[in-house]
N, C-alpha and C positions, 0 to 999 in steps of 0.2 A: 461496728461489728466486723471482725476480720473475715475475709472470704477464703483465704488460703493460709496454710501454715508458713509463717515467716521465720527466717533465720535471725532477724533483728531482735535484740533483747532490749526493751525500752525501760531500763531501770538506771537510777543514778548510782554513783559510787557508794553513797551512804547506805543503800539498800542491798548491796551485793551480798553482805554477810548473812542476810535473811534468806538468801537463796541457797545456802550451803546446808545440806542435810545434817541435822543433829549438831550444828556448830556450838549451840549453847551447852552441850554436854562435854565439850573439851575442857581440859584443866586450864588453870590460869596461865601456866607456862606455855602450854600448847597454843592457847589463844594468842599470847604475846608473840611467840615465834612465827605463827602463821600470819599475823597482821604485818609483822616486819618483812616477812618473805613476800607478801603481796605488794608491799610498797616497793620492794626491789624489782618485782615484775613490772610494776608501773614505770619505774625509772628506766629500766632497760628498754621497754617499749618506746618510751618518750625519746630516748637516744636514737633508736632505730628509725623512728618516724621523722625525727629532725633531719637525719641524713637523707631520708627519702624526700623530704620537703625541698631540700637544697637541690637535689637531682632533678625533681619534677619542675621546679621553678626555672631552673637553668634551661631545660628543654622548652618550656612554654613561653618564656619571655619574648623570643622573636616572633611568636605566633599570637601574642596577646593583643587584642584590639585596643585595650585600655592602657597599654604600656606607654610611659612618658620617657623611657630611656632611649638614648641614641644607640641603635643597634644596627647590625648589617641588614641589608634588604632581605625581607623574609619571603620574597617571591619564590625562590628556589629552595626554601627550607622544607625539608621532608617532615610531614606531620605524623607519620606512622608510629614513631617512637612515643609521641605524646598520647596517641590513642591507645597504645599498648600499655603504658603506665597507668592511664586512666582506667582501663579495663581491670587491672589488678587492684587498683585502689577502690573501685566500686564494689568488687567482689568482697574485699575485706570489710567494707562498710555495709555489707549485706544487702546490696541492691541486686536486682535481676534485670537482665536485658529483655526488653519487650520484643516479641517476635513481630515480623512484618505484618502478619494477618491481623494483629491487634490495631496497628496503625491504619490498615485498610478498612477495618470495621468502623473505626472512629470517623474516617472520612465519609463513609457511606451513610452514617447516621447523623441526625441533628444533634447539636450540642445541648447541654443541660439548660442553656439559656434559650433554647428553641431556635437557634440559628443554624443554617446550613452553610458549609464552607467548601471551598475547593482549594486543593494544594497542588503546586507544580513541583513534583519530586525531581524533575530534571535539573532543578537549580543546584542540587547538592552533589558535591564531590564525594563526601562521606556524611552519613547521618546515623547517629546512635542514640537510642532512647532507653533510659533505665528507670525502673520504678521500685518503690518499697512501701510496704504498708497498704496492701490491697484490702479495702473494707467498704462496707455499705453505710452511707450516712443518710439522715433524713433532712431534706431541704423543704422549703415552702415557696409557693409562687401564687400569683393571681392570674386567673384565666378568664377571658371574655365568655368562654363556653359555660362557665358557672357564675356568670354575672359578676366577675372580678372578686369573687369570694376566695379568701386565702385557703389553699389546700396543701397537704403534705404529700411528698413523693420520695421514693428511694433513689439514691444516686450512688453508683459504684465509683469510688475515687481511689487515687493513689495518695497516701499521706505525703510522700515525697517523690519528686520527679526530677530527673537530670536529663538534659538534652545537650548533646555534643555534636557539632557539625562543622564542616568546611564547605564553602560554596564554590561552584564552578565559576570560571571567568566568563560570565554571561552578560550580554549587552543590556538585558532587562534588570540587572541588579540596581537597587537604589544606591545613591551616592554615599550614604552612611554605612554601607556594607561592602566588604571586599573579599575576594577569593584568596587573599594573602594570609588570612588569619583563621584560627580555630576558635569558634564561639562556644562558650559553656554557659548553660542556664540552669538554675535550680529553682523549683517551684514547690509549693505545698498545696494539699487538698485540691488536686486536679481531677475532675471527673474523667472517666475512661473516654467518654464521647467528646471530650474537649482537647484531646492530645494534639490534634493537628492545628488547633487555633494558636498554639504557641510557636509555630514554625514561621520563618520569613517566607514571603511570597503567598501567604494565605489570603484569600479574598472571600468576601461575603457573597453567598448565593441568595438572591432575592426570593422571597416566598411568592406564591401565586397571588395571595391577597394584596401584597405590596405592589407587585407588577400591575395588578388590576387597577389599583389606585392611581397609577401613573399613566397606563396605556389608555384606559377608558375615557378619561377627560380629554386626552390628546386626540383620540380618534373621533370623538364627538365633535370637537372643535374643527377638525379637518373636514368631516362630513358636512358640517354647517357651512364651512367656507366654500366647498365644492358646489353646494346648492346655490349659494349666492353668485358664484362664478357663472353657472348656467343661466341664471336669471339675467345677469349683466350682458352675457354673450347675446342673448335674445335682444336686449336693449340696444346693444352695439349694432346688431344687424338691422334694426329698425331705424334708429336715429343717427348712428355713426358720428357722433359728435366728439370733439376733443375732450370735453369734460367727462364724458362717459369712459373714454380710454384711461383717463387719470384714475377714475374710480376703480376701473378694472384691475389696475396694478396694485391697488390696496389689498385685494383679496389674497394673492400669492404671499404678500408680506404677512398677512394674518396667519396663513398656513405655517410659514417659517416661525412665526412667533409661538404658535402652539407646540410645534416640534421642540423648539428651544426650551419652552417652559416645562415640557415633559422631561427633557434631559436634565434640567436643573433639579426637578423634583426627584428624579432617579438618583442623582448624586447626593442630594440631601438625605434621602432615606438610607442610602448605603453608608454614608458617613455617620448617621445616627446609630446604625447597627455596630459599626466599627468602634465608635466611642463607648457604647454600652459594653462591648467586649473588653475594651481596654480598661474601663473602670473596674470591671469584675476581676481582672487579672492583676491589677495594680498592687493589691494587698496580698497576692499569692506568690509574688516573686521574692525569693529569699536571698539570692546572690547571683553574680555574673562573673564569668571569666576567671581570673586568678583567685577571686574570692570563693568561687566554687571549689577550687582545688584545696584551699586552706580549710574550708568547712569539711570536705571529705576526709582529709588527713586527720582532722580532729575526731570525726565520727569513727573512722576505721581503727584508730588507736584505741579508743575506749571500747569498741566492740571486741577487739582482740583481748583487751584486759579482762572483760567480763567472762568471755569464753574460757580463757586460760586459767583464771582464778577458780572457776567452778570445776573445770576438768581436773586441775591439779588436786583440789581438795578431795574430790571423789576418789581419785587414785590413792592419795595419802591415807584416806579413811580405811581403805582395804589393805594397806600395808603389804606385808610379805605374802599375803594370800594372792595378790594380783587381781586384776580385773580386765575383762575384755572391753573393747571399744563400744560394742553394742550395749553393754551393761551401763557404761558411763553415759551413753546417749539416753538410755531409758530413765536412769536415776535423775539426771539433770532435768529432763523434760518434766518428769513428775513433780519435782520440787518447784520448778518455775511456774507450772500451772497452779500449784497450791498457793504460791505467794502472790503472783501477779494476775492470776486468773486468765492467762492467755496460753493458747496451744502453740508453743514455740517449737520449731524444728531445730533442735540444738545440733551444731556441727561438731560433734565429738572428735571425729578423726582429724579434722583440721586443727583443732585446739591441741590435741595430743601430739601431732606432728611438730607444731611450733614449740611445745614444751620439750620435746625430745631434742630439737635442734639446740635448745639452750642447755641441754644435758642435765635437766632437773628431774626427768623420769627416764626409765629404760623399758625396752620391750623384749620379752622372751617368750617364744612359743605362743604368739598372739595374745599375750597378757601384758598389761602395763603395771610397772612397779615404781614406787616413788624413791627418789634419792632422799636420804635423811635431810630434814629441813635445814640443819646447820650446814651440811655439806652443799646443799642446793643454794643456800644464801651466799656461801663463799664463792661459788661459781659465778653467780650473777654480779657479785662485787668485783670480781676479776674482769668481767666484761665491761663494767662501768669505768674501771680504772684505766682500761686500755686507751681510752680516748675521751 
């Protein structure tokens, strides 16, 4: 169940015509002309996005940690261009940038798995997190408080999450990570409280219960050893034999043993938590690095297509009477809610601006008018023939 109105339109190409008001009332010729025109919009967008793909891949290749190409040393490669292109691409794919306070809230709270984490934000040269599809899902878990009986609980999640970052040249960086690259990560169904678990440098914070499991046995062992030491010291004072001194040194060794055993138990418990976290995220990772860019280009292209087809059709429907942008916005949202039962925040002005750039609609005195379908198709064919 969505928590906020999204720009993202989650419909396939085959369902787009159902989202056009009164499309079924169009004549056979109008239907054919419109379908052909929509195909031209699709081809034009595909051409534009292919050019964008070439540009973005060229910028990203020297900064791609997965690249196998022999390229110049990326140490001095500026990453600002990559982040700028990524920002525009994410906007077209209808992602929103998550504010810093959402990340800070996630760090302060336990994860949906019940884990508490700590994040070292000083590791990042740049860090950008984008989400899409903010909704509440119903999850299940077993709790010892209810005798391990399965119970349901609500979890606020992002249907899609993108993390883009570049690390600082830090001495604590793992060997498999480098400050030379820009890392891109794409996930699905990520709880709000789990955002920080996806970042490098994140460590598990032990719960009081688990700390107790480790500390109490170790302390009890040390106390027991101290008692034995005191007893042996008395024995040493009385008998002062070599054999007693040998026994005396066994006790400090016992203390060291208990401390070492406590440390090993701590590491095992921490590794268990980390493994549990990794298992849960394994099936939530959609793509990495250059694969994220390709996925975003595909999503952005088809979001533009959906928005432009709906916007053009509404303007076309009003013909010479013209229509204001706010009216396009209202009509499109009403029809989308009727068809897909979602409260979409339709970006009418953005779609209209892109159509105007293609010269298939015009604006006069704050009203939008369609260029005749035949003429509009001719303009798009010219664009396609140019390259």
